[in-house]
TITIVO-850509 format. One record per residue (C-alpha): residue in one letter; residue number from 1; x, y, z. Coordinates in pm, 1 decimal. Last residue first. Example, Ala and Ser with C-alpha at 12.3 -4.5 7.8 and 13.67 -1.06 7.14 Angstrom:
TITIVO-850509
(r S,2,(1367.0,-106.0,714.0));
(r A,1,(1230.0,-450.0,780.0));
This chain:
TITIVO-850509
(r L,494,(1476.6,4873.2,1171.2));
(r E,493,(1816.3,4897.2,998.7));
(r A,492,(1930.7,4547.0,1092.9));
(r I,491,(1609.2,4402.4,950.3));
(r M,490,(1675.0,4566.3,610.4));
(r K,489,(2036.4,4447.8,594.5));
(r V,488,(1933.6,4095.6,692.1));
(r L,487,(1671.4,4104.6,416.7));
(r A,486,(1918.0,4205.0,145.7));
(r Q,485,(2171.0,3939.8,252.4));
(r T,484,(1902.5,3672.6,277.4));
(r T,483,(1810.6,3741.8,-83.7));
(r W,482,(1477.1,3895.9,-174.0));
(r E,481,(1618.9,4119.3,-445.8));
(r L,480,(1375.6,4341.7,-636.5));
(r E,479,(1277.7,4541.4,-330.4));
(r N,478,(911.0,4548.3,-237.1));
(r F,477,(955.1,4475.4,131.7));
(r K,476,(648.2,4596.7,314.7));
(r I,475,(653.0,4613.7,694.7));
(r D,474,(327.0,4521.3,868.2));
(r P,473,(272.0,4288.2,574.8));
(r Q,472,(-89.9,4223.5,473.2));
(r Y,471,(-230.7,3889.5,581.1));
(r Y,470,(-493.9,3722.6,365.4));
(r F,469,(-859.8,3644.1,424.3));
(r G,468,(-1038.7,3470.3,135.9));
(r K,467,(-1245.1,3238.1,352.8));
(r E,466,(-1246.6,3355.0,712.6));
(r R,465,(-959.7,3337.5,957.4));
(r P,464,(-1147.1,3295.8,1285.1));
(r R,463,(-1270.2,2950.3,1179.8));
(r N,462,(-1640.6,2934.3,1261.5));
(r V,461,(-1692.7,2625.3,1042.5));
(r Y,460,(-1397.0,2466.1,867.4));
(r V,459,(-1478.8,2236.9,577.1));
(r K,458,(-1348.9,1886.6,518.9));
(r I,457,(-1266.3,1645.4,237.6));
(r P,456,(-1101.5,1869.3,-19.8));
(r L,455,(-1092.6,1704.1,-362.5));
(r I,454,(-831.8,1795.1,-625.0));
(r V,453,(-893.1,1617.0,-957.1));
(r K,452,(-591.0,1472.3,-1131.9));
(r A,451,(-459.0,1505.7,-1484.9));
(r F,450,(-267.7,1314.8,-1755.2));
(r G,449,(-412.3,967.8,-1691.5));
(r S,448,(-679.6,1058.0,-1944.7));
(r P,447,(-964.5,928.8,-1725.9));
(r L,446,(-883.4,1149.4,-1422.4));
(r T,445,(-655.6,1040.5,-1139.2));
(r E,444,(-800.0,1108.0,-795.8));
(r L,443,(-644.2,1335.3,-536.9));
(r R,442,(-704.4,1409.6,-170.5));
(r V,441,(-720.5,1748.4,-9.5));
(r E,440,(-747.6,1828.0,357.8));
(r M,439,(-914.4,2172.9,338.8));
(r Y,438,(-1220.2,2373.0,236.9));
(r T,437,(-1246.8,2697.1,437.0));
(r S,436,(-1082.6,2883.0,149.8));
(r D,435,(-721.8,2965.3,197.6));
(r T,434,(-522.0,3278.0,117.8));
(r S,433,(-183.8,3393.3,-8.3));
(r S,432,(23.0,3626.8,202.8));
(r P,431,(87.2,3991.5,122.7));
(r A,430,(459.9,4045.4,71.1));
(r G,429,(757.4,4118.7,295.6));
(r V,428,(761.1,4152.3,672.2));
(r L,427,(504.8,4049.2,931.5));
(r Q,426,(540.5,4183.2,1285.3));
(r T,425,(532.2,3984.4,1608.1));
(r N,424,(584.7,4138.3,1954.4));
(r A,423,(209.1,4134.0,2026.0));
(r F,422,(176.5,3756.4,2029.4));
(r L,421,(-107.0,3560.1,1869.1));
(r K,420,(44.6,3675.2,1539.5));
(r F,419,(288.8,3382.9,1548.8));
(r S,418,(11.2,3124.1,1559.7));
(r D,417,(-213.1,3270.7,1288.6));
(r L,416,(97.9,3331.0,1076.6));
(r A,415,(187.7,2963.0,1116.4));
(r D,414,(-162.8,2860.5,1013.0));
(r L,413,(-104.3,3067.3,699.6));
(r C,412,(205.2,2856.4,625.7));
(r A,411,(-2.0,2548.1,702.1));
(r S,410,(-238.4,2644.0,415.9));
(r A,409,(-97.5,2943.0,229.1));
(r C,408,(221.2,3152.0,194.3));
(r Q,407,(259.4,3197.7,-184.8));
(r G,406,(332.6,3570.9,-161.3));
(r P,405,(628.7,3525.0,70.2));
(r V,404,(614.2,3622.1,439.7));
(r I,403,(926.3,3702.9,644.4));
(r V,402,(818.5,3695.9,1008.4));
(r Y,401,(987.4,3960.3,1223.5));
(r V,400,(994.8,3901.7,1598.7));
(r P,399,(1089.8,4183.6,1836.4));
(r T,398,(1214.6,4026.7,2161.4));
(r T,397,(932.7,3999.1,2417.6));
(r F,396,(972.4,3638.3,2531.1));
(r Q,395,(857.1,3651.4,2891.7));
(r S,394,(516.9,3516.7,2796.2));
(r A,393,(245.0,3631.4,3028.9));
(r N,392,(223.2,3464.4,3367.7));
(r K,391,(-40.5,3259.3,3545.0));
(r P,390,(-139.4,3096.6,3218.8));
(r M,389,(-514.3,3102.4,3138.3));
(r A,388,(-652.1,2750.4,3158.5));
(r Q,387,(-698.9,2556.9,2836.4));
(r Q,386,(-1027.5,2387.4,2748.7));
(r K,385,(-1008.7,2056.7,2566.8));
(r A,384,(-1260.0,2033.2,2280.2));
(r S,383,(-1068.4,2279.4,2066.4));
(r V,382,(-1143.1,2149.6,1714.8));
(r I,381,(-1496.3,2011.5,1763.7));
(r E,380,(-1557.2,1746.4,1497.3));
(r V,379,(-1877.4,1722.7,1292.2));
(r Y,378,(-1923.8,1416.8,1067.2));
(r F,377,(-2093.7,1533.4,749.1));
(r H,376,(-2337.8,1434.7,471.8));
(r E,375,(-2542.6,1200.5,689.5));
(r G,374,(-2681.2,881.9,531.3));
(r K,373,(-2661.4,689.9,859.3));
(r E,372,(-2389.5,467.1,712.4));
(r Y,371,(-2192.7,776.5,616.6));
(r A,370,(-2216.5,920.1,969.1));
(r A,369,(-2086.0,594.3,1117.7));
(r Q,368,(-1801.5,580.5,863.5));
(r M,367,(-1701.6,940.3,933.6));
(r S,366,(-1699.0,870.4,1308.1));
(r E,365,(-1490.1,556.1,1259.0));
(r H,364,(-1250.0,751.2,1037.4));
(r T,363,(-1211.2,1035.4,1287.1));
(r T,362,(-1157.2,793.9,1575.7));
(r N,361,(-893.7,604.3,1378.1));
(r L,360,(-707.0,918.6,1280.7));
(r W,359,(-719.3,1058.1,1633.0));
(r Q,358,(-590.5,733.5,1779.1));
(r Y,357,(-320.7,689.4,1515.8));
(r W,356,(-156.4,1030.9,1524.3));
(r P,355,(81.0,956.8,1812.2));
(r S,354,(199.2,655.0,1610.0));
(r A,353,(206.8,329.5,1805.3));
(r K,352,(-80.8,192.8,1599.0));
(r D,351,(139.0,219.6,1292.5));
(r Y,350,(-14.6,430.1,1018.2));
(r S,349,(-103.6,324.5,662.5));
(r A,348,(-431.5,163.0,770.6));
(r V,347,(-555.5,494.0,912.2));
(r V,346,(-488.4,678.5,584.9));
(r D,345,(-657.2,398.8,390.2));
(r G,344,(-965.8,444.7,607.7));
(r F,343,(-950.1,815.1,530.8));
(r Y,342,(-969.6,732.3,163.1));
(r D,341,(-1269.0,505.1,221.2));
(r T,340,(-1449.6,789.1,397.0));
(r N,339,(-1369.2,1041.6,124.3));
(r G,338,(-1475.0,808.4,-156.4));
(r K,337,(-1792.0,698.2,22.2));
(r S,336,(-1894.0,1057.3,86.0));
(r T,335,(-1866.3,1167.6,447.0));
(r R,334,(-1762.9,1531.4,417.9));
(r W,333,(-1582.5,1609.7,744.3));
(r W,332,(-1717.9,1920.9,919.4));
(r V,331,(-1449.1,2077.5,1136.0));
(r Q,330,(-1565.2,2309.8,1413.9));
(r T,329,(-1420.2,2631.4,1551.3));
(r N,328,(-1565.6,2801.6,1857.3));
(r K,327,(-1259.6,2758.1,2079.6));
(r H,326,(-1023.5,2836.0,1792.8));
(r L,325,(-858.1,3164.9,1889.2));
(r E,324,(-896.5,3118.6,2264.7));
(r Y,323,(-752.0,2769.4,2235.6));
(r R,322,(-458.0,2894.5,2026.8));
(r G,321,(-376.5,3161.9,2281.5));
(r Y,320,(-399.9,2911.3,2565.9));
(r K,319,(-176.8,2661.1,2388.9));
(r F,318,(78.3,2930.8,2306.6));
(r Q,317,(102.6,3070.0,2659.6));
(r E,316,(124.7,2723.9,2812.7));
(r S,315,(396.4,2611.4,2570.4));
(r G,314,(614.5,2919.8,2603.7));
(r W,313,(680.6,3210.4,2365.8));
(r L,312,(977.9,3073.9,2170.2));
(r A,311,(953.1,2695.8,2209.6));
(r S,310,(573.2,2697.9,2192.0));
(r A,309,(578.2,2908.5,1875.1));
(r I,308,(836.1,2676.8,1714.3));
(r Q,307,(633.0,2369.7,1809.4));
(r E,306,(317.7,2524.6,1665.4));
(r S,305,(507.5,2614.4,1347.1));
(r W,304,(604.3,2250.0,1303.0));
(r M,303,(260.7,2113.8,1395.3));
(r S,302,(104.6,2315.5,1112.6));
(r S,301,(185.5,2039.0,864.1));
(r G,300,(236.9,2105.2,494.6));
(r G,299,(249.6,2456.3,353.9));
(r Q,298,(428.9,2615.9,58.6));
(r N,297,(732.2,2765.9,234.6));
(r H,296,(986.4,2905.1,-14.3));
(r R,295,(1050.1,3204.5,214.3));
(r L,294,(907.4,3148.5,561.7));
(r D,293,(1193.5,3307.4,760.2));
(r L,292,(1118.1,3365.3,1128.1));
(r V,291,(1352.6,3648.7,1226.4));
(r V,290,(1441.1,3714.4,1589.6));
(r A,289,(1549.0,4069.9,1663.9));
(r K,288,(1777.7,4280.2,1883.5));
(r A,287,(1860.5,3970.7,2086.1));
(r Q,286,(1834.1,3947.9,2464.2));
(r M,285,(1546.1,3697.6,2472.1));
(r L,284,(1716.6,3496.5,2198.1));
(r K,283,(2027.4,3469.2,2415.0));
(r S,282,(1819.8,3328.7,2701.5));
(r H,281,(1655.6,3086.9,2459.0));
(r Q,280,(1982.8,2951.3,2324.2));
(r Q,279,(1948.6,2592.7,2449.4));
(r E,278,(1573.5,2576.7,2382.5));
(r I,277,(1607.5,2733.3,2037.8));
(r A,276,(1894.5,2494.8,1957.2));
(r S,275,(1685.5,2196.0,2062.1));
(r L,274,(1405.5,2313.2,1832.4));
(r M,273,(1658.1,2351.1,1550.2));
(r T,272,(1789.1,1998.3,1596.1));
(r Q,271,(1434.7,1862.5,1598.8));
(r Y,270,(1355.8,2057.7,1283.3));
(r D,269,(1669.7,1922.3,1115.4));
(r A,268,(1558.6,1568.1,1200.6));
(r Q,267,(1230.1,1640.3,1023.6));
(r Q,266,(1435.7,1778.2,734.9));
(r Q,265,(1620.0,1447.0,703.2));
(r E,264,(1294.8,1250.4,694.8));
(r N,263,(1126.5,1481.1,446.0));
(r P,262,(969.1,1802.3,565.4));
(r A,261,(623.6,1927.3,463.6));
(r Y,260,(628.9,2249.8,664.1));
(r T,259,(892.1,2391.7,430.0));
(r P,258,(1141.5,2676.8,400.5));
(r M,257,(1153.9,2725.6,781.3));
(r S,256,(1456.6,2942.9,859.9));
(r I,255,(1509.6,3078.0,1210.7));
(r W,254,(1748.0,3374.1,1192.2));
(r A,253,(1873.6,3537.0,1513.0));
(r I,252,(1993.6,3897.4,1506.0));
(r D,251,(2232.9,4032.0,1774.3));
(r E,250,(2566.9,3901.6,1647.3));
(r L,249,(2464.6,3919.8,1283.1));
(r P,248,(2382.0,3627.3,1053.3));
(r W,247,(2298.7,3427.8,1370.6));
(r N,246,(2170.9,3079.6,1288.6));
(r L,245,(1875.4,2859.5,1370.5));
(r E,244,(1817.1,2584.4,1113.9));
(r I,243,(1606.3,2440.0,835.3));
(r P,242,(1827.6,2502.2,532.1));
(r L,241,(1816.2,2834.5,347.9));
(r K,240,(1664.8,2892.4,3.8));
(r D,239,(1790.9,3202.1,-173.9));
(r G,238,(1540.8,3467.0,-283.7));
(r N,237,(1171.2,3390.3,-300.8));
(r Y,236,(1094.5,3476.5,-665.6));
(r A,235,(1408.6,3571.7,-849.9));
(r N,234,(1661.6,3369.6,-650.8));
(r K,233,(1706.8,3084.5,-899.5));
(r L,232,(1639.8,3307.8,-1200.9));
(r K,231,(2000.3,3332.6,-1323.0));
(r D,230,(2046.6,2957.3,-1273.4));
(r K,229,(1742.6,2891.5,-1492.0));
(r V,228,(1888.1,3107.9,-1771.3));
(r S,227,(2140.5,2837.7,-1860.2));
(r D,226,(1857.9,2618.3,-1990.4));
(r P,225,(1819.4,2860.5,-2280.3));
(r R,224,(1472.2,3012.2,-2331.8));
(r I,223,(1330.7,2916.9,-2670.3));
(r R,222,(1261.3,3229.8,-2872.5));
(r W,221,(1027.6,3530.0,-2872.9));
(r N,220,(1149.4,3860.6,-3022.1));
(r L,219,(955.8,4143.5,-2862.7));
(r K,218,(941.2,4488.5,-3021.0));
(r L,217,(1064.3,4735.2,-2760.9));
(r S,216,(942.0,5067.4,-2629.6));
(r Y,215,(1114.9,5329.9,-2416.3));
(r T,214,(1025.0,5539.4,-2113.4));
(r S,213,(1196.3,5798.1,-1893.1));
(r G,212,(1099.7,5812.9,-1526.4));
(r D,211,(1453.9,5815.5,-1384.8));
(r A,210,(1420.1,5452.1,-1268.5));
(r K,209,(1338.9,5342.0,-1623.6));
(r E,208,(989.1,5283.9,-1762.2));
(r F,207,(915.3,5017.1,-2019.9));
(r T,206,(675.4,4984.1,-2313.8));
(r C,205,(609.5,4644.1,-2465.1));
(r S,204,(574.1,4487.0,-2810.2));
(r E,203,(431.9,4174.9,-2976.2));
(r L,202,(281.0,3967.7,-2694.9));
(r P,201,(252.8,3600.6,-2781.8));
(r S,200,(-98.6,3486.4,-2880.3));
(r L,199,(-288.8,3310.9,-2603.4));
(r F,198,(-541.9,3029.0,-2660.0));
(r P,197,(-272.8,2793.4,-2790.4));
(r N,196,(-93.3,2794.1,-2451.2));
(r G,195,(265.1,2713.4,-2552.8));
(r D,194,(432.2,2798.8,-2225.1));
(r D,193,(523.8,3151.6,-2337.2));
(r V,192,(692.3,3361.8,-2070.3));
(r T,191,(665.1,3734.8,-2003.0));
(r L,190,(320.9,3738.3,-1841.5));
(r R,189,(410.6,3440.5,-1620.9));
(r W,188,(626.1,3655.4,-1393.4));
(r G,187,(315.2,3799.3,-1229.0));
(r H,186,(220.0,3458.5,-1089.0));
(r N,185,(321.1,3439.6,-726.1));
(r W,184,(352.5,3811.6,-647.8));
(r W,183,(17.0,3873.8,-816.9));
(r S,182,(-122.1,3574.4,-629.5));
(r G,181,(-22.3,3735.2,-300.1));
(r P,180,(-245.2,4031.6,-382.1));
(r Q,179,(-551.8,3801.7,-380.2));
(r E,178,(-844.9,3911.4,-599.7));
(r V,177,(-697.3,3745.4,-910.5));
(r E,176,(-667.1,3400.8,-761.2));
(r G,175,(-398.0,3187.3,-922.6));
(r Y,174,(-342.6,3062.9,-1275.2));
(r Y,173,(-531.6,3016.3,-1602.6));
(r R,172,(-746.3,3327.7,-1649.2));
(r F,171,(-519.3,3493.7,-1397.5));
(r V,170,(-236.1,3511.1,-1648.7));
(r R,169,(-381.7,3641.9,-1976.1));
(r E,168,(-679.8,3864.4,-1902.2));
(r V,167,(-602.4,3968.5,-1544.4));
(r L,166,(-229.6,4003.8,-1609.9));
(r L,165,(-296.2,4197.1,-1927.8));
(r T,164,(-519.5,4442.6,-1745.1));
(r N,163,(-253.4,4502.6,-1482.1));
(r I,162,(10.7,4553.5,-1752.8));
(r A,161,(-187.3,4824.2,-1931.1));
(r T,160,(-274.9,4749.5,-2295.7));
(r N,159,(-115.5,4915.7,-2599.7));
(r D,158,(38.9,4584.6,-2713.8));
(r C,157,(228.4,4570.7,-2384.3));
(r S,156,(214.1,4824.3,-2104.0));
(r V,155,(415.4,4985.1,-1824.4));
(r L,154,(681.1,4721.5,-1763.5));
(r K,153,(921.3,4854.4,-1500.9));
(r D,152,(1300.4,4854.9,-1542.4));
(r G,151,(1476.4,4698.7,-1242.9));
(r K,150,(1725.4,4495.8,-1445.9));
(r A,149,(1790.4,4669.0,-1774.6));
(r V,148,(1638.2,4624.6,-2121.3));
(r T,147,(1816.8,4773.7,-2422.7));
(r D,146,(2127.9,4555.3,-2409.3));
(r L,145,(1914.8,4241.5,-2394.5));
(r E,144,(2012.4,3941.5,-2180.9));
(r S,143,(1782.3,4052.7,-1901.8));
(r Y,142,(1705.9,3944.4,-1548.6));
(r Y,141,(1461.6,4078.4,-1289.0));
(r V,140,(1260.9,4318.8,-1502.9));
(r K,139,(975.7,4467.1,-1302.8));
(r L,138,(601.0,4416.2,-1285.5));
(r A,137,(453.4,4677.8,-1053.0));
(r D,136,(234.1,4722.2,-746.3));
(r G,135,(435.2,4561.4,-468.9));
(r R,134,(694.9,4359.9,-661.4));
(r W,133,(590.6,4131.8,-944.8));
(r V,132,(877.9,3954.4,-1120.3));
(r T,131,(1009.7,3969.9,-1476.1));
(r S,130,(1229.3,3783.1,-1721.9));
(r F,129,(1421.2,3905.2,-2027.6));
(r G,128,(1517.1,3775.4,-2371.8));
(r P,127,(1162.5,3755.4,-2510.1));
(r W,126,(1090.6,3412.8,-2356.0));
(r S,125,(992.4,3064.8,-2472.3));
(r R,124,(932.8,2754.3,-2262.2));
(r Q,123,(994.5,2422.0,-2432.3));
(r P,122,(679.0,2237.8,-2527.4));
(r K,121,(526.3,1986.5,-2285.5));
(r L,120,(455.3,1625.9,-2380.5));
(r E,119,(809.8,1507.3,-2306.6));
(r R,118,(792.8,1663.3,-1960.9));
(r P,117,(511.1,1443.0,-1843.4));
(r L,116,(165.5,1600.0,-1818.9));
(r T,115,(22.9,1596.6,-1468.2));
(r D,114,(-257.1,1849.2,-1527.9));
(r V,113,(-436.1,2001.3,-1232.2));
(r A,112,(-796.3,1987.7,-1115.2));
(r G,111,(-1041.2,2187.7,-907.1));
(r A,110,(-1014.9,2237.7,-533.0));
(r H,109,(-769.8,2331.3,-258.1));
(r G,108,(-613.5,2623.1,-446.0));
(r D,107,(-954.2,2788.4,-458.7));
(r Q,106,(-1066.6,3036.4,-724.3));
(r L,105,(-1327.9,2789.7,-860.9));
(r V,104,(-1298.7,2948.6,-1205.3));
(r T,103,(-923.6,2891.0,-1178.6));
(r R,102,(-948.8,2512.8,-1167.9));
(r F,101,(-1169.5,2453.2,-1471.3));
(r R,100,(-950.2,2700.6,-1660.6));
(r A,99,(-638.3,2504.7,-1568.2));
(r I,98,(-784.0,2180.0,-1702.7));
(r A,97,(-874.0,2352.0,-2030.4));
(r A,96,(-528.8,2513.1,-2049.0));
(r A,95,(-354.8,2179.0,-1991.7));
(r F,94,(-547.6,2018.2,-2280.7));
(r G,93,(-457.8,2311.7,-2505.8));
(r Q,92,(-100.9,2263.1,-2386.8));
(r S,91,(-107.7,1896.2,-2487.6));
(r S,90,(-241.7,1990.7,-2828.4));
(r H,89,(-572.3,2006.3,-3015.0));
(r A,88,(-785.4,2162.7,-2740.4));
(r K,87,(-1081.4,2340.0,-2904.3));
(r V,86,(-1356.0,2125.4,-2743.4));
(r A,85,(-1162.4,2143.5,-2414.0));
(r L,84,(-1156.1,2523.9,-2415.6));
(r K,83,(-1530.8,2568.6,-2389.6));
(r L,82,(-1540.3,2254.0,-2172.3));
(r G,81,(-1332.9,2418.7,-1899.9));
(r E,80,(-1559.8,2723.0,-1891.5));
(r Q,79,(-1868.0,2499.4,-1872.1));
(r K,78,(-1720.8,2285.7,-1593.8));
(r A,77,(-1610.4,2586.1,-1389.8));
(r K,76,(-1956.2,2740.4,-1433.3));
(r E,75,(-2114.4,2422.4,-1293.0));
(r L,74,(-1880.2,2440.6,-994.8));
(r Q,73,(-1979.9,2803.1,-936.8));
(r K,72,(-2348.2,2710.1,-948.7));
(r A,71,(-2294.8,2428.4,-698.5));
(r F,70,(-2096.8,2659.8,-470.8));
(r G,69,(-2352.5,2940.2,-451.8));
(r P,68,(-2515.3,2823.3,-130.0));
(r N,67,(-2190.3,2852.3,65.7));
(r R,66,(-2284.1,2858.2,434.8));
(r V,65,(-2529.3,2571.4,378.6));
(r D,64,(-2236.2,2351.5,274.1));
(r H,63,(-2378.4,2041.7,103.5));
(r M,62,(-2212.6,2074.3,-240.0));
(r G,61,(-1925.0,2263.2,-79.6));
(r P,60,(-1808.0,1948.9,98.9));
(r H,59,(-1669.2,1814.3,-234.1));
(r N,58,(-1725.1,1440.6,-282.1));
(r I,57,(-2007.5,1361.4,-524.8));
(r V,56,(-2027.2,1694.6,-706.4));
(r S,55,(-1646.8,1716.2,-714.5));
(r L,54,(-1621.7,1370.0,-871.3));
(r Q,53,(-1876.3,1471.8,-1136.0));
(r Y,52,(-1695.2,1796.8,-1220.0));
(r A,51,(-1353.3,1633.9,-1241.6));
(r A,50,(-1507.6,1363.6,-1462.2));
(r D,49,(-1657.1,1623.1,-1697.3));
(r V,48,(-1329.4,1814.3,-1718.6));
(r D,47,(-1139.0,1490.2,-1776.2));
(r K,46,(-1371.2,1357.9,-2046.9));
(r I,45,(-1368.2,1686.7,-2237.8));
(r A,44,(-990.0,1716.6,-2207.2));
(r L,43,(-931.6,1361.2,-2332.1));
(r E,42,(-1158.2,1413.4,-2632.8));
(r S,41,(-990.5,1742.6,-2715.6));
(r W,40,(-642.6,1596.5,-2679.3));
(r N,39,(-703.1,1320.6,-2932.1));
(r I,38,(-351.1,1181.1,-2909.5));
(r E,37,(-138.7,1083.0,-3205.2));
(r S,36,(219.0,966.0,-3170.1));
(r H,35,(166.2,825.5,-2821.4));
(r T,34,(509.9,709.9,-2703.5));
(r V,33,(509.6,863.8,-2354.1));
(r T,32,(849.3,793.7,-2204.8));
(r S,31,(880.8,698.2,-1839.5));
(r G,30,(1082.0,924.4,-1608.8));
(r E,29,(790.9,1005.4,-1385.5));
(r D,28,(569.0,699.4,-1338.3));
(r A,27,(367.5,859.6,-1056.1));
(r R,26,(342.6,1188.8,-1244.4));
(r S,25,(462.5,1474.9,-1029.7));
(r L,24,(212.3,1718.0,-885.4));
(r N,23,(221.6,2082.4,-780.1));
(r V,22,(-77.3,2204.2,-584.5));
(r G,21,(-250.5,2517.0,-467.3));
(r F,20,(-190.3,2805.9,-704.7));
(r P,19,(130.2,2931.0,-538.2));
(r S,18,(258.8,2565.5,-512.4));
(r F,17,(185.2,2305.5,-250.8));
(r N,16,(342.1,1961.5,-264.8));
(r L,15,(136.5,1646.3,-296.9));
(r A,14,(272.9,1293.0,-293.3));
(r I,13,(-54.5,1171.7,-142.9));
(r F,12,(-224.6,1436.4,66.5));
(r I,11,(-359.3,1532.6,404.6));
(r V,10,(-337.0,1906.4,460.1));
(r S,9,(-344.3,2125.8,765.1));
(r S,8,(-264.1,1867.6,1031.8));
(r Y,7,(-63.3,1675.9,778.7));
(r L,6,(-88.8,1301.9,749.4));
(r T,5,(104.8,1111.3,486.3));
(r L,4,(-36.0,817.1,296.3));
(r R,3,(216.9,542.7,227.4));
(r K,2,(126.9,347.1,-84.6));
(r M,1,(0.0,0.0,0.0));
C-alpha cells in the first residue's frame, strides 16, 4: 500500500503546494510517452466532466449551507473548462482547459491540475528578459538584452496596461486574481510563453526606467536557454536556506523554515533547531530581533510552526492563545464513500504506536458511522479541551519579524495565525496567499491519466480566519532582491 502522509493542515498523497494550490509529479515520472497521435480534445472533455462529477459527489461545498452558490460556481467551472476542451488540439490546449476549470473555482484546494510528463510539454519561450511582481509593478529581474535593464518597469504591452494583461492572460489560467499574493506568485508568467494555444505572444512592450523615462521594444520570442534557470534561482523567493537557527549578525537570530512538509532528514533538522532554540533561549530573549523566515514555504503540517511558537513564547502561553482563537471552531468532514474510504486507507497506513493513530482512527470511525446513517458530514470540535489562562504572560518579548512570501498558504497561513497571537510579532515582505475553508485534499486520477482532480474532504466552520482572508505585511519589502543578505540588511536597519 502506498504510504499516505498526514498533515494537520493538509492530508495528501505525494502532494506539494505551489502558489496556485498544488504541484504534482506523475507517478511513473521518467517513463516515455510514445503516443504519436492523441485526441487531446476528447481527453480534455472527459477529464473536465469527470472532475466535475467527482467534485459533485465528494466536495463538501455541495452540502455547505454557508456557501449556497458553490454548486453554481462548480457548474460554471465545468462549462468554462469545456469551452476550451472542445478546441484543445495539443497537450497545452489540454492543460489550459484543465487550468480554466481550476481557476474558475478560485480555490487552491479544489479543481484539477494536469500531470503531463515533460516530453509532452513544449519548451518555454521568452523575449530575452524575465520579470517579477513587486508591490504594485512588474519589473525586469534578469535581461540578456542591451536595451532592457534589471529593475526597469513594464508599463504596457500591445497598448494594454500591464494590470489588465495580467487579469486577461495570467489569472485566467493561474492563481486568484483578488488576492495580492497571487500577483507576487504569478506575475512573472506574463513574459513567458508555455505554448498555450489560446494566447498569442505579446508583440511589443513599453518600459519605464528609474529616472521616469520610457522606451518601447518589439519582442522577439525564442526558446529560453537552460542556462537562464540559474540566473532566475533567486528571483521569486530569494535564496533557500536550510532548516536551522543561525545568527547572521551578532544580535539577530534567523530561524529558517522553508517547508512544513519536511522529508525525513528535514524532520531531524527541525528537531535539531528546536533543541537549539531551547538551548539559546536566554540569548534569543536578549537579541535585537528574531527572524522567522518562511521564504519558499508552501504549507504542509502546522505542527512545526506550533512547536516553534511553543519553544519561543512558552507552551502554556501558546496553547492558551490557540484555544482562545479556535474555541468556537468546528471541522465538518464530508462523508462521501470516496472520502471515507480514503480516510480508512490513511488509518491503515499508520502504525498503531503513532501519536496520530488514535485521532485518525476515531475520525474515520466517526465518518463511517455518519456515512452509514446517510449524513453528509461528521462534525468534529477542534478545541474540545479547554486551556486555563497561564499565570504569567510570555517573557519572550524580543521583536519578531516573520518574512512572508506571496505563496504563503495552508499550514504557512496557520503559522501566521500562531505567530500573530503575540504582540511582539510583525510580518515583513509580501501579502500572504489565502485559503478557502475547504481543506485536507485528496487526489483522484482522471480518465486521461494526464490530470488529477483535487478534492477537499473537510470544511472549517467558525474559523477565525475567514475564507479569502490574507495577511498584509506590517513592513512591506518590495525590493527586487529577496536574498538573505538584502533582508538581513533591512532588519538590521529597523
